[in-house]
C-alpha positions in Angstrom: 265.6 -27.4 207.5 265.2 -25.2 210.5 268.2 -24.6 212.7 268.2 -26.3 216.2 270.7 -23.9 217.7 272.2 -20.5 217.1 275.5 -21.9 215.8 273.7 -23.7 213.0 271.6 -20.6 212.2 274.7 -18.4 211.9 276.7 -20.9 210.0 274.0 -21.1 207.3 274.9 -17.7 206.1 277.9 -16.3 204.1 281.0 -15.3 206.1 280.3 -11.6 206.0 276.8 -12.1 207.3 278.1 -14.5 209.9 280.4 -11.8 211.2 277.5 -9.4 211.6 275.3 -12.0 213.3 278.1 -12.8 215.7 278.6 -9.1 216.6 274.9 -8.9 217.4 275.0 -12.1 219.4 278.1 -11.0 221.4 276.5 -7.6 222.1 273.3 -9.1 223.3 275.0 -11.7 225.5 277.1 -8.9 227.1 274.0 -6.8 227.8 272.0 -9.7 229.1 274.6 -12.2 230.6 272.0 -14.1 232.5 270.0 -14.6 229.3 269.4 -18.0 227.6 270.0 -18.3 223.9 267.2 -20.2 222.0 265.7 -20.5 218.6 262.3 -19.0 218.5 260.2 -18.5 215.3 263.2 -20.0 213.4 265.6 -17.3 214.5 268.0 -16.6 217.4 266.4 -15.2 220.5 267.4 -14.4 224.1 265.2 -15.3 227.0 265.5 -13.7 230.4 262.3 -13.7 232.5 260.5 -14.1 229.2 261.7 -13.4 225.7 263.8 -10.3 225.3 264.8 -9.9 221.7 265.2 -11.8 218.4 267.5 -11.2 215.5 267.8 -12.6 212.0 269.7 -12.2 208.7 267.8 -11.1 205.7 268.7 -10.3 202.1 270.1 -6.8 202.7 269.9 -6.3 206.5 270.0 -7.7 210.0 266.5 -7.7 211.5 266.4 -6.9 215.2 263.1 -7.5 217.1 263.0 -6.0 220.6 259.2 -6.1 220.9 257.1 -2.9 220.5 258.2 -1.5 223.8 261.9 -1.6 222.8 261.1 0.3 219.6 258.9 2.9 221.3 261.5 3.6 224.1 264.3 4.2 221.6 262.4 5.6 218.5 264.4 8.9 218.6 267.6 6.9 218.4 266.3 4.8 215.5 265.7 7.6 213.0 268.6 6.6 210.9 267.0 3.1 210.4 263.9 1.6 208.9 261.7 0.4 211.8 258.2 -0.6 212.5 256.2 -1.5 215.6 258.3 -4.4 216.6 261.3 -4.5 214.1 264.4 -2.6 213.1 266.4 -3.1 209.9 270.2 -2.6 210.2 271.5 -2.6 206.6 274.6 -4.5 205.7 276.2 -1.5 204.2 276.3 0.5 207.5 278.1 -0.3 210.7 276.0 -2.0 213.3 274.8 0.3 216.1 276.2 -2.0 218.9 275.9 0.7 221.6 272.2 1.2 220.7 271.6 -2.6 220.6 273.1 -2.8 224.1 270.8 0.0 225.4 267.8 -1.7 224.0 268.6 -5.1 225.4 269.3 -3.7 228.8 266.0 -1.8 228.7 264.2 -5.1 227.8 266.0 -6.9 230.6 264.8 -4.3 233.1 261.3 -4.3 231.6 261.0 -8.1 232.0 262.4 -7.9 235.5 259.8 -5.3 236.5 257.0 -7.6 235.2 258.4 -10.4 237.4 258.5 -8.2 240.5 254.9 -7.0 239.8 253.7 -10.6 239.5 255.4 -11.5 242.8 253.9 -8.5 244.6 250.5 -9.4 243.1 250.8 -13.0 244.4 251.4 -11.9 248.0 
């Protein structure tokens, strides 16, 4: 059964994974306090002028999905991690890079905000 909210999602994992998911959740919410938590594609996501980021627990890592632009902007900071066009793997056996997650989320907030401003200017 798919979770209907983030608490259900997090509680469906073992305690150690819940701890990591809660760290990611808290970090994202601090970086995007005006964001709205939702479930999207069956995983936690944050929406703020459009979708910002998603995150999910997997067998051996936390997946973090900041869209391709978030990866591209911080690819030099991501060299210690496995990443692809739109995803980053944070392994369970390493500390979570909470400062980097904060930077990426703040970047995505500003990126979405810039899109809103451009749309408003275009509508005038």
